[in-house]
C-alpha positions as CSV (number, residue, x, y, z in Angstrom):
1,M,99.1,97.0,70.0
2,P,98.0,94.1,72.0
3,A,95.1,94.6,74.5
4,T,97.4,93.6,77.6
5,I,99.7,96.3,76.6
6,V,96.8,98.8,76.5
7,V,95.3,97.8,79.7
8,A,98.6,97.9,81.4
9,L,99.1,101.6,80.3
10,L,95.8,102.5,81.2
11,A,96.4,101.0,84.8
12,V,99.7,103.0,85.1
13,L,98.1,106.2,83.7
14,A,95.2,105.7,86.2
15,C,97.6,105.2,89.1
16,V,99.7,108.4,88.4
17,V,96.4,110.4,88.2
18,L,95.3,109.2,91.5
19,M,98.7,109.9,93.0
20,V,98.5,113.4,91.6
21,A,95.0,114.0,92.8
22,L,95.9,112.7,96.3
23,F,98.8,114.8,96.7
24,V,96.9,118.0,95.6
25,V,94.0,117.2,98.1
26,A,96.7,116.8,100.8
27,W,98.3,120.3,99.7
28,R,94.9,121.8,99.8
29,R,93.9,120.4,103.2
30,T,97.4,121.5,104.6
31,L,96.6,124.9,103.4
32,A,93.2,125.0,105.0
33,Q,94.2,123.5,108.3
34,V,97.3,125.9,108.7
35,E,94.9,128.7,107.9
36,A,92.5,127.4,110.7
37,S,95.3,127.4,113.1
38,G,95.4,131.0,113.2
39,L,99.1,131.3,111.9
40,R,100.0,134.8,110.4
41,Y,103.5,135.2,108.5
42,R,105.3,138.3,109.8
43,M,106.9,140.1,106.9
44,R,109.2,143.1,106.6
45,C,109.8,144.9,103.3
46,E,113.5,145.2,102.5
47,G,113.0,148.4,100.6
48,C,111.2,150.5,103.0
49,G,111.1,148.5,106.3
50,H,107.4,148.3,106.7
51,E,106.3,145.3,108.7
52,F,102.9,143.6,107.6
53,D,101.0,140.2,108.2
54,L,100.1,137.6,105.4
55,S,97.9,134.7,105.6
56,P,99.1,131.2,104.7
57,R,97.5,131.3,101.2
58,E,98.9,134.8,100.5
59,F,102.3,133.6,101.5
60,A,102.2,130.4,99.5
61,R,101.4,132.4,96.4
62,S,104.9,133.8,95.9
63,K,107.2,131.3,94.3
64,M,110.5,133.2,94.5
65,R,112.2,132.5,97.7
66,R,115.8,132.9,99.2
67,S,116.8,131.6,102.5
68,R,120.1,130.8,104.8
69,S,119.8,128.0,107.2
70,T,121.7,125.5,109.1
71,T,120.7,121.9,109.7
72,R,120.8,120.7,113.2
73,T,120.6,117.0,114.0
74,R,119.1,115.9,117.3
75,V,118.0,112.4,118.8
76,K,114.0,112.4,119.1
77,G,113.4,109.0,120.6
78,V,115.3,106.4,119.0
79,A,115.7,108.4,115.6
80,L,118.1,111.1,114.4
81,V,116.1,114.1,113.3
82,S,117.7,116.8,111.0
83,E,115.7,120.2,110.8
84,P,116.7,123.2,109.2
85,H,116.9,126.3,111.6
86,Y,116.5,129.4,109.4
87,H,118.4,132.8,109.8
88,Y,117.0,134.6,106.9
89,V,113.9,133.6,104.8
90,A,112.6,136.2,102.1
91,K,110.2,136.0,99.5
92,R,108.8,138.5,96.7
93,F,105.7,140.3,97.4
94,D,104.2,143.7,96.8
95,C,104.7,146.0,99.7
96,P,101.5,147.4,101.0
97,A,103.4,150.6,102.3
98,C,105.6,151.3,99.2
99,G,103.8,149.5,96.5
100,E,106.8,147.9,95.0
101,R,107.4,144.4,94.3
102,T,110.2,143.7,96.5
103,W,112.1,141.1,98.6
104,C,110.3,140.9,102.0
105,E,111.8,139.0,105.1
106,N,109.9,136.5,106.9
107,L,110.4,137.4,110.7
108,N,108.8,134.2,112.1
109,A,110.0,131.5,109.9
110,N,111.2,129.0,112.4
111,E,107.8,129.5,114.5
112,A,105.8,128.8,111.3
113,Q,107.8,125.7,110.4
114,G,106.8,124.2,113.8
115,V,103.1,124.8,113.1
116,V,103.2,123.7,109.4
117,N,105.3,120.6,109.7
118,P,103.1,118.5,111.8
119,I,100.0,119.3,109.7
120,A,101.9,118.7,106.5
121,L,103.3,115.4,107.7
122,R,99.9,114.1,109.0
123,N,98.2,115.1,105.6
124,F,100.9,113.8,103.1
125,G,101.6,110.9,105.3
126,A,97.9,109.8,104.9
127,A,97.9,110.4,101.3
128,L,101.0,108.1,100.9
129,L,99.2,105.6,103.1
130,V,96.2,105.4,100.9
131,L,98.5,104.8,97.9
132,V,100.3,102.1,99.8
133,V,96.9,100.6,100.5
134,I,95.6,100.7,96.9
135,G,98.9,99.4,95.7
136,T,98.8,96.4,97.8
137,V,94.9,95.7,96.9
138,L,95.7,95.9,93.3
139,R,98.9,93.7,93.6
140,V,96.7,91.3,95.4
141,V,93.7,91.4,92.9
142,F,96.0,91.3,89.8
143,A,98.7,88.6,91.0
């Protein structure tokens, strides 16, 4: 294999690894800042009706989710912004009252979205900006 192909493949691999690392850092920073904001997810067990609170880290652990929402488009400045309004959001958790793994409804999904979205946009936007700057620098250096 010619050396130029190997160098090109290694450069692409390094960029992919850097991109993944930046977005993992952005995810962790977002979780840490959401926890620092004091947000608690209010949940209700669909089996027994018990209500309990979860931290953002505990809420993020459950991968299974179901929801019903409508998307509302509104004018914000000069842009049209489409945001979902959640009527129902549930995730699978172990209920502390009945001890079963069941669907638990998130009672404050819309309020949590209002707290999480600005933090996530700031962190992931910064990661994207860093990638653009690195790409521009690499393009100038290797052009």
